[in-house]
C-alpha positions in Angstrom: 42.1 -45.5 -16.2 41.3 -49.1 -17.0 37.9 -48.8 -15.2 37.1 -45.8 -17.5 38.1 -47.8 -20.5 35.9 -50.7 -19.5 32.9 -48.4 -19.0 33.6 -46.8 -22.4 33.8 -50.2 -24.0 30.4 -51.2 -22.5 28.8 -47.8 -23.6 30.1 -48.2 -27.1 28.7 -51.8 -27.4 25.3 -50.7 -26.1 25.2 -47.7 -28.5 26.1 -50.0 -31.4 23.4 -52.5 -30.4 20.8 -49.7 -30.2 21.9 -48.2 -33.5 21.8 -51.5 -35.3 18.4 -52.4 -33.8 16.9 -49.0 -34.8 18.3 -49.3 -38.3 16.9 -52.8 -38.8 13.5 -51.7 -37.5 13.6 -48.7 -40.0 14.4 -50.8 -43.1 12.3 -53.9 -42.2 8.9 -53.5 -43.8 5.7 -54.7 -42.3 4.2 -57.9 -43.8 1.6 -56.0 -45.8 4.3 -53.9 -47.5 6.2 -56.8 -49.1 5.1 -55.9 -52.6 8.0 -56.5 -55.0 6.5 -54.3 -57.7 8.4 -54.9 -61.0 10.1 -58.0 -59.5 6.9 -60.0 -59.7 7.6 -60.8 -63.4 8.7 -64.3 -62.6 12.4 -63.8 -63.2 14.5 -65.4 -60.5 17.5 -64.0 -58.8 20.9 -65.4 -59.7 22.3 -67.8 -57.2 26.1 -67.2 -56.9 26.6 -70.8 -55.7 24.7 -72.3 -58.6 26.6 -74.1 -61.3 24.2 -72.7 -63.9 25.5 -69.5 -65.5 23.5 -66.3 -65.0 23.8 -62.6 -65.1 21.7 -59.9 -63.4 20.4 -56.5 -64.5 19.2 -53.9 -62.0 15.4 -53.4 -61.7 14.8 -49.8 -60.5 11.5 -48.7 -59.2 9.7 -45.5 -60.3 10.5 -43.6 -63.4 13.9 -44.9 -64.4 15.8 -43.3 -67.3 18.8 -45.8 -67.3 17.3 -48.2 -69.9 17.6 -51.2 -67.6 14.6 -53.0 -69.2 16.0 -52.3 -72.7 19.4 -53.7 -71.6 17.8 -56.9 -70.3 15.9 -57.4 -73.6 19.1 -56.8 -75.6 21.0 -59.3 -73.5 18.4 -62.0 -73.9 18.5 -61.4 -77.6 22.3 -61.5 -77.8 22.4 -64.7 -75.7 19.9 -66.3 -78.0 21.9 -65.4 -81.1 25.0 -67.0 -79.6 23.1 -70.1 -78.5 24.0 -69.5 -74.8 21.6 -70.8 -72.2 22.4 -68.1 -69.6 19.6 -66.7 -67.5 19.2 -63.0 -67.1 17.9 -62.3 -63.6 16.9 -59.3 -61.7 19.3 -57.7 -59.3 17.9 -57.1 -55.9 18.5 -53.3 -55.4 16.9 -50.5 -53.6 17.3 -48.1 -56.5 14.5 -45.5 -56.8 15.2 -44.9 -60.5 17.3 -41.8 -60.0 20.7 -43.4 -60.2 23.2 -41.8 -62.6 25.5 -44.8 -62.9 23.0 -47.4 -64.2 22.0 -49.7 -65.6 24.0 -52.2 -63.5 25.0 -55.5 -65.0 26.1 -58.1 -62.5 28.0 -61.3 -62.7 27.3 -62.8 -59.2 29.2 -66.0 -59.8 32.4 -64.1 -60.7 32.1 -61.3 -58.1 32.2 -58.2 -60.3 29.7 -56.0 -62.1 29.5 -53.3 -64.8 28.1 -49.8 -64.6 26.4 -47.7 -67.2 26.0 -50.4 -69.8 23.9 -49.1 -72.7 21.5 -51.5 -74.4 23.6 -51.3 -77.7 26.6 -52.7 -75.8 24.8 -55.9 -74.9 26.2 -57.8 -77.9 29.7 -56.8 -77.0 29.2 -57.8 -73.3 28.0 -61.3 -74.4 30.8 -61.7 -77.0 33.7 -60.4 -75.0 32.8 -61.2 -71.4 30.6 -64.3 -71.5 32.1 -66.0 -74.6 35.8 -65.0 -74.4 36.1 -64.3 -70.7 37.4 -60.8 -71.1 36.7 -57.8 -68.9 35.4 -54.6 -70.4 37.2 -52.0 -68.4 35.1 -49.0 -69.6 32.1 -50.5 -67.8 33.9 -52.2 -64.9 33.1 -51.0 -61.4 36.5 -50.3 -60.1 37.5 -50.8 -56.4 41.1 -50.0 -55.5 41.3 -53.0 -53.1 40.5 -55.5 -55.9 42.5 -57.2 -58.6 40.7 -57.3 -62.0 42.9 -59.7 -63.9 40.6 -62.5 -65.1 43.0 -65.2 -63.7 43.4 -63.5 -60.3 40.0 -62.2 -59.4 40.0 -61.8 -55.6 39.3 -59.3 -52.8 42.1 -58.5 -50.5 40.5 -55.5 -48.7 43.0 -54.3 -46.1 44.3 -57.7 -45.0 47.9 -58.8 -45.0 49.4 -62.2 -45.2 53.0 -62.3 -43.8 55.3 -65.3 -43.6 57.2 -65.1 -40.3 59.6 -67.7 -38.8 60.4 -68.5 -35.2 63.3 -66.0 -35.2 60.9 -63.1 -35.1 59.3 -61.6 -32.0 55.6 -61.2 -32.4 55.5 -58.4 -29.8 58.1 -56.5 -31.9 56.1 -57.2 -35.0 52.9 -55.7 -33.5 54.9 -52.6 -32.4 56.4 -52.2 -35.8 53.0 -52.1 -37.6 51.5 -49.8 -34.9 54.5 -47.4 -35.3 53.9 -47.3 -39.0 50.2 -46.7 -38.7 50.6 -44.0 -36.2 52.3 -41.8 -38.7 49.4 -42.2 -41.2 46.6 -41.2 -38.8 44.9 -37.9 -39.7 44.1 -37.3 -36.0 40.6 -36.2 -36.7 38.9 -38.4 -34.0 40.1 -39.1 -30.4 40.0 -42.9 -30.6 42.5 -42.9 -33.5 44.6 -39.9 -32.4 45.1 -41.0 -28.8 44.2 -44.7 -29.0 47.1 -45.5 -31.3 49.5 -43.5 -29.1 48.4 -45.2 -25.9 48.8 -48.6 -27.5 52.2 -47.7 -28.7 53.2 -46.6 -25.2 52.0 -50.0 -23.8 53.9 -51.9 -26.4 57.0 -49.8 -25.7 56.8 -50.8 -22.1 56.3 -54.5 -23.0 59.4 -54.7 -25.2 61.3 -52.6 -22.7 60.6 -55.0 -19.8 58.6 -52.3 -17.8 55.1 -53.6 -18.5 52.5 -55.1 -16.2 49.4 -57.2 -16.9 47.4 -53.9 -17.0 49.2 -53.0 -20.2 48.1 -56.2 -21.9 44.5 -55.6 -20.7 44.6 -52.0 -21.9 45.8 -53.1 -25.3 42.8 -55.5 -25.7 40.3 -52.9 -24.6 41.7 -50.2 -26.9 41.7 -52.6 -29.8 38.1 -53.4 -29.3 37.1 -49.8 -28.6 38.8 -48.6 -31.8 36.8 -51.0 -33.9 33.5 -49.3 -33.0 34.3 -45.8 -31.9 36.4 -44.1 -34.6 35.2 -41.8 -37.4 36.5 -44.1 -40.2 37.9 -47.6 -40.6 41.5 -46.6 -40.4 41.7 -47.1 -36.7 40.1 -50.5 -37.0 42.6 -51.6 -39.7 45.6 -50.2 -37.8 44.8 -52.2 -34.7 44.2 -55.5 -36.4 47.9 -56.6 -36.4 48.1 -55.9 -32.7 44.8 -57.7 -32.0 45.9 -60.7 -34.1 49.3 -60.9 -32.3 47.6 -60.8 -28.9 45.0 -63.4 -29.9 47.3 -65.9 -31.5 50.7 -65.3 -29.7 49.5 -64.3 -26.3 52.1 -66.5 -24.6 54.9 -64.4 -26.0 53.3 -61.3 -24.5 53.0 -63.0 -21.2 56.7 -64.1 -21.4 57.7 -60.5 -22.0 55.6 -59.2 -19.0 55.9 -62.0 -16.4 59.3 -63.6 -17.2 61.0 -60.5 -18.7 62.3 -62.6 -21.6 62.0 -62.6 -25.4 62.2 -66.1 -26.8 63.4 -64.7 -30.2 66.2 -62.7 -28.6 65.1 -59.5 -30.4 64.0 -57.2 -27.6 67.4 -55.8 -26.5 66.2 -54.6 -23.1 64.9 -58.1 -22.2 68.0 -59.7 -23.6 70.2 -57.5 -21.4 67.9 -58.3 -18.4 68.3 -62.0 -18.9 72.1 -61.7 -19.3 72.4 -59.9 -16.0 70.0 -62.3 -14.4 72.1 -65.3 -15.5 75.2 -63.6 -14.3 73.7 -63.0 -10.8 72.6 -66.6 -10.7 76.1 -67.8 -11.5 77.6 -65.6 -8.8 75.1 -66.8 -6.2 75.8 -70.4 -7.1 79.5 -69.8 -6.9 79.2 -68.3 -3.4 77.1 -71.2 -2.2 79.4 -73.9 -3.6 82.1 -74.7 -1.0 85.6 -74.6 -2.3 87.7 -77.8 -2.4 90.3 -76.1 -0.1 87.7 -75.6 2.6 86.5 -79.2 2.3 90.1 -80.5 2.6 90.7 -78.3 5.6 87.7 -79.7 7.3 88.8 -83.4 6.9 90.3 -85.0 10.0 
């Protein structure tokens, strides 16, 4: 089984390399095709790391009906009226001019952008967003994984920050998250439908004191396979807690497998195993220790 998983892992990696290489070759233009078209007007791109404020407006190619050029001119006029030295750059996009959500107005240094901003709204954008620091929600590009409060503007994606003390078993934590994710899988693709189940079975053997090193190796292979092979990103997100636990707390997994012990005293099967082991050791030591009576009887 592990040999088949190793071969699958190598096949997936090779397919990913070939796909990425083909995609790069398709989108990489030849040197003679590096004509920027409308971008040759001399306007520079905004540098997100620069301390000098700037905004960007999309620059579509072809026959665009989204009034990007008019928005840029209106912004420059509104900035001049407010006495703001803010550069209006050109956003580097691949738009062909048929987008129905434009024009796009970006704020690279703040990490958000507006959609469908009409030229007549340029003065409002300058006044409310650039002068007062307020977000205009009717134009804001919404992402459910992002906070849009001006004082808490951050990306959290699907990550999780958990504070855990030494009284918690990290193997049990990995099992808890995987059990939770297993109930959310749609089951459409095999890596997610069966991969999570096989991982859960391995973790069940580890916390139950029945695992071998093959279970730990299988967990690592399945975690990596489920990053590249599934239909969507759910499988990748669901295996991240397990992969993080194995990466940063591998010694606890090894203790569960090799020593059959849980340092936190959480895994009941291992606690019972250690209790019985300690009892047997005491009994053996008691048998080996000669009694005082026997010693006295042996004295001349």
